Backbone as a printed PyTorch tensor [residue, N CA C, xyz], in Angstrom:
tensor([[[119.4420,  87.7710,  92.0000],
         [119.9060,  86.8590,  92.2750],
         [120.2230,  85.5290,  90.8850]],

        [[121.1680,  84.9190,  91.0480],
         [120.7360,  83.1510,  89.9570],
         [120.9050,  82.4620,  90.3100]],

        [[120.7420,  82.5590,  91.8410],
         [120.6840,  81.5130,  93.0650],
         [118.7880,  80.7810,  93.6030]],

        [[118.2850,  80.8770,  92.7720],
         [116.9790,  80.6200,  93.2560],
         [116.5010,  79.9350,  93.9050]],

        [[117.2980,  79.0720,  94.0520],
         [116.5800,  77.8140,  95.1070],
         [117.7200,  78.6270,  96.2200]],

        [[118.1720,  79.4010,  96.5850],
         [118.7670,  79.7100,  97.8520],
         [117.4100,  80.8060,  98.8620]],

        [[116.0940,  81.2950,  97.9990],
         [114.8890,  82.0360,  98.6340],
         [114.4810,  80.8810,  99.5530]],

        [[114.5180,  80.2640,  99.2420],
         [113.2800,  79.0510, 100.6220],
         [114.2580,  78.7140, 101.6640]],

        [[115.5870,  79.2050, 101.6990],
         [116.6730,  78.9150, 102.7060],
         [116.7890,  80.1630, 103.2380]],

        [[116.8660,  81.2550, 102.7230],
         [116.7880,  82.3310, 102.9050],
         [115.7210,  82.9420, 104.0960]],

        [[114.4080,  82.7830, 103.2020],
         [112.9060,  82.8830, 104.2050],
         [113.2040,  82.1310, 105.1320]],

        [[113.1460,  80.7790, 105.4740],
         [113.3810,  80.3860, 106.6660],
         [114.1810,  80.6730, 107.0100]],

        [[115.6700,  81.2880, 107.4050],
         [116.7110,  81.9020, 107.9340],
         [115.9440,  83.1370, 108.6290]],

        [[114.8450,  83.4830, 107.4450],
         [114.4190,  85.2100, 107.9660],
         [113.3060,  84.5390, 109.6760]],

        [[112.4680,  83.7270, 109.2380],
         [111.7680,  83.2710, 110.2700],
         [112.4550,  82.5800, 111.3830]],

        [[113.1630,  82.3130, 111.2640],
         [114.0180,  82.0310, 112.4460],
         [114.3080,  82.5610, 113.4960]],

        [[115.1730,  83.8380, 112.5490],
         [116.0620,  84.9530, 113.1600],
         [114.9950,  85.8200, 113.9030]],

        [[113.5350,  85.9030, 113.0020],
         [113.0060,  86.9580, 114.0350],
         [112.0150,  86.4040, 115.1910]],

        [[112.4010,  85.5910, 115.5990],
         [112.1070,  84.4060, 116.7310],
         [110.4320,  84.8500, 117.0960]],

        [[109.8780,  84.9790, 116.4690],
         [108.7430,  85.7820, 116.7380],
         [108.6750,  87.4160, 117.0810]],

        [[109.0760,  88.1080, 117.4030],
         [109.7130,  89.5640, 117.3420],
         [108.4460,  89.8040, 116.3970]],

        [[108.4150,  89.6010, 114.9930],
         [107.5230,  90.5920, 114.3890],
         [106.3510,  89.9040, 114.3530]],

        [[105.1160,  90.1600, 114.4550],
         [103.7680,  89.4350, 114.5980],
         [103.0700,  90.0960, 113.7990]],

        [[103.2460,  89.9160, 112.3400],
         [102.7060,  90.4890, 110.9000],
         [102.3700,  89.6700, 110.6970]],

        [[100.9310,  89.0420, 110.4860],
         [100.6980,  87.9080, 109.8050],
         [100.7110,  87.9750, 108.2020]],

        [[100.3840,  89.1810, 107.7630],
         [100.6420,  89.0370, 105.8790],
         [102.2530,  88.5380, 105.7630]],

        [[103.2480,  89.0250, 106.8270],
         [104.4810,  88.5030, 106.6330],
         [104.9630,  87.2230, 107.5150]],

        [[104.1650,  86.9930, 108.0060],
         [104.2530,  84.8480, 108.4400],
         [103.7430,  84.4870, 107.1950]],

        [[102.4650,  85.0710, 107.0350],
         [101.5140,  83.6980, 106.4570],
         [102.4700,  84.3330, 104.4700]],

        [[102.8850,  85.2920, 103.9460],
         [103.0500,  85.4890, 102.3920],
         [104.4450,  86.0480, 102.6940]],

        [[104.9830,  85.1720, 103.2040],
         [107.2490,  85.7140, 103.4100],
         [107.5220,  85.1440, 101.7200]],

        [[106.7370,  84.8320, 101.1400],
         [107.2560,  84.8150,  99.5670],
         [107.6150,  86.1510,  98.6760]],

        [[106.4870,  86.5810,  99.1160],
         [106.4620,  87.9860,  98.4000],
         [106.9630,  88.8360,  99.2500]],

        [[107.0960,  88.7800, 100.1550],
         [108.5570,  89.4910, 100.8740],
         [109.5160,  89.4160, 100.8650]],

        [[110.4120,  88.1170, 100.6010],
         [111.4140,  87.7720,  99.5830],
         [111.5760,  86.9380,  98.6880]],

        [[111.7610,  88.0430,  97.4360],
         [112.0930,  87.4130,  95.7440],
         [112.4000,  87.5790,  95.7720]],

        [[112.8510,  87.3030,  94.2180],
         [113.5640,  88.2280,  93.1830],
         [113.5340,  89.0130,  92.9470]],

        [[114.1000,  89.9090,  92.6460],
         [114.0810,  91.1770,  91.4610],
         [113.1270,  90.7770,  90.7290]],

        [[112.2500,  91.5170,  90.1770],
         [111.2050,  91.6510,  88.9780],
         [112.1000,  91.9820,  87.8020]],

        [[113.0300,  92.8400,  87.7020],
         [113.9460,  93.0570,  86.7810],
         [115.2090,  91.8940,  86.4040]],

        [[115.4410,  91.2410,  87.4240],
         [115.8570,  89.9730,  87.0710],
         [117.7430,  90.6660,  87.6840]],

        [[118.5840,  90.0370,  86.8680],
         [119.9240,  90.6410,  86.6330],
         [120.2660,  91.9060,  86.5630]],

        [[119.1770,  92.3940,  86.0720],
         [119.5680,  93.8760,  85.1690],
         [118.5340,  94.8860,  86.2200]],

        [[118.6310,  94.5140,  87.3560],
         [117.5080,  95.4010,  88.4560],
         [118.9420,  96.4100,  88.8520]],

        [[120.3130,  96.1280,  89.3840],
         [120.9040,  96.8510,  89.7650],
         [121.5550,  97.9210,  88.9880]],

        [[121.9070,  97.3560,  87.5840],
         [122.5030,  98.4360,  85.8680],
         [120.8930,  99.5430,  85.8330]],

        [[119.9140,  98.9340,  86.0370],
         [118.5460,  99.9910,  85.7060],
         [118.1370, 100.4010,  87.0260]],

        [[118.9780,  99.9040,  88.1880],
         [118.7390, 100.9430,  89.0510],
         [118.8200, 102.0750,  89.0880]],

        [[120.3200, 102.0910,  88.8710],
         [121.6160, 102.8490,  88.6620],
         [121.3380, 103.9860,  87.4030]],

        [[121.0270, 103.7350,  86.2810],
         [120.4790, 104.7670,  85.2020],
         [119.5670, 105.5140,  86.0540]],

        [[118.6710, 105.0060,  86.3570],
         [117.1370, 105.5680,  87.0580],
         [117.7200, 106.8180,  87.8440]],

        [[118.9940, 106.5050,  89.1380],
         [118.6880, 107.1170,  89.8120],
         [119.8920, 108.5000,  89.0610]],

        [[120.8480, 108.1060,  87.9540],
         [122.1100, 109.0810,  87.1730],
         [120.8700, 109.6260,  86.1210]],

        [[119.8660, 109.9010,  85.8880],
         [118.4560, 110.5500,  85.1810],
         [117.8530, 111.4200,  86.1390]],

        [[117.9370, 110.7860,  87.4290],
         [117.0460, 111.7010,  88.5110],
         [117.9610, 112.7220,  88.8670]],

        [[119.7410, 112.6960,  88.8080],
         [120.0320, 113.7750,  89.0790],
         [120.2930, 114.5160,  88.0360]],

        [[120.6330, 114.0480,  86.8650],
         [120.6910, 114.8410,  85.3150],
         [119.7150, 116.0840,  85.5720]],

        [[118.4980, 115.2250,  85.9980],
         [116.7750, 115.6740,  85.7080],
         [116.8430, 117.1440,  86.5940]],

        [[117.1680, 116.7030,  87.8510],
         [117.5560, 117.6100,  89.0550],
         [118.7310, 118.1160,  89.7990]],

        [[119.7570, 118.5480,  88.9820],
         [120.8360, 118.5570,  89.6600],
         [120.7050, 119.1010,  90.8480]],

        [[120.0980, 119.7130,  91.6310],
         [120.1890, 120.0710,  92.6840],
         [119.7400, 119.1940,  94.0420]],

        [[118.9450, 117.7780,  93.3170],
         [118.2710, 116.7750,  94.3220],
         [119.6890, 116.0160,  95.0780]],

        [[119.1400, 115.7940,  96.3590],
         [120.5290, 114.9700,  97.0790],
         [120.3040, 113.6880,  97.2520]],

        [[120.3830, 112.7780,  97.3920],
         [120.3780, 111.6200,  97.3790],
         [121.3820, 110.8670,  98.8390]],

        [[120.8680, 110.2790,  99.0730],
         [121.6500, 109.1880, 100.3500],
         [121.0350, 109.3840, 101.6390]],

        [[122.0080, 108.9110, 102.6380],
         [121.5060, 109.1050, 104.0500],
         [121.8010, 109.9510, 104.6970]],

        [[121.7300, 110.5900, 106.0150],
         [122.4620, 111.2760, 106.2300],
         [124.2760, 110.8560, 106.6030]],

        [[125.0710, 111.8890, 106.6510],
         [126.4570, 111.4350, 107.0130],
         [126.4760, 111.2560, 108.5170]],

        [[127.3740, 110.8790, 109.5230],
         [127.8520, 111.2530, 110.8020],
         [127.3940, 112.2650, 111.1540]],

        [[126.6890, 112.8380, 112.0290],
         [126.8300, 114.5220, 112.4960],
         [125.7580, 115.8570, 111.9440]],

        [[124.8360, 114.9060, 110.9400],
         [124.0950, 115.6730, 109.2490],
         [122.7660, 115.2190, 110.1630]],

        [[121.7790, 116.5790, 110.4530],
         [120.6410, 115.8210, 110.7060],
         [119.5150, 115.4810, 110.3200]],

        [[119.7350, 115.8820, 108.8710],
         [118.2090, 115.3300, 107.2380],
         [119.1200, 114.3070, 106.2200]],

        [[117.7240, 113.9270, 106.1050],
         [118.9130, 113.1100, 104.6920],
         [118.9540, 114.2730, 103.0460]],

        [[119.6000, 113.8130, 102.9070],
         [120.4770, 114.5910, 101.4900],
         [119.5160, 113.8740, 100.1540]]])
């Protein structure tokens, strides 16, 4: 995310939406570590896609993704 100035607003809105529903002290006291920019910066998406592609290449029978409607298990 190139708009680092949005993170404080996102954190504030998250806490507002949670409205006390989650009473986890680490989340509430250290929200900056939960809602944070990716450490890989603008390369996070591309590098993540490359890792997934390499995983499939090395493990052709691997299945990745959430179950589709009507499926019982993760792929």
